[in-house]
N, C-alpha and C positions, 0 to 999 in steps of 0.2 A: 743558598746561604754559603755552602762551602766555599765558594769561587770568592764571595765577599769576605769571608772570613781570612781566606788566603791572600787576597789583595791589600786587606787592611795591615796583617801582619808584614807583608812585603814593603809596603810603604813606610812603615815604622820600624823597620829591622835594625837600624842604627841607634833606636832609642833606648835600646835595652835587651837583656837578655830573654826575658820571655818573649818578646817578639820573635826574637832569632830561634827560638825553641819551637815556635809555632811552625814557623818555616822550614826549619830543617829537621823536626822530628815527626812531626804529626802528618799521617796519611788521611786520605780523605775519608776513609771509612772511621777513623777514630775522631776525627772533627763531627762527622755526622752523629757517632755514637754519644760523644759527650754532649751534643746539643740536644739530642733525644732524651737521655737520662736526666739533664736540666729541664727538660721541657719548654725548651726555648723553639717559637714556631713563626717567627717573622726575621727577616735579613737584619733589620735594625737590632733586634733583641740578641741575635747572633752576635753582630759586631761588638755590641756592648759587653756581652758575656766574655768573650774572647780578649776583649781589652782590659777588661777587670783581672781575668785570670793572667794575662800577660803582665801587668802591673805587680800583682801578687807574687808571682815566679820570679819576677825580675828584684823584687824586695828582699824576698827570701837569699836568692844568689848573692847580692850587694851584701847584705848582713853575712853570710858565711864566709865570702871574699874578704871582708874587712878583719875578719879575725883570724885569718890563716897565717898572717906575719905577726 
């Protein structure tokens, strides 16, 4: 599951900050811990969970960045 999440995030790296954060900041153990806490048990579920997380984080980032100037 961890490799699938990392591959998905890398494939979408240029689509937003949330994906970049997964690639650059999450260690394998953090991905595994996040999935365990969310009770995700399948590869498809892991990818969907982290896609949503990336979109949410990216949205927060974009909102904050738009008010910085």
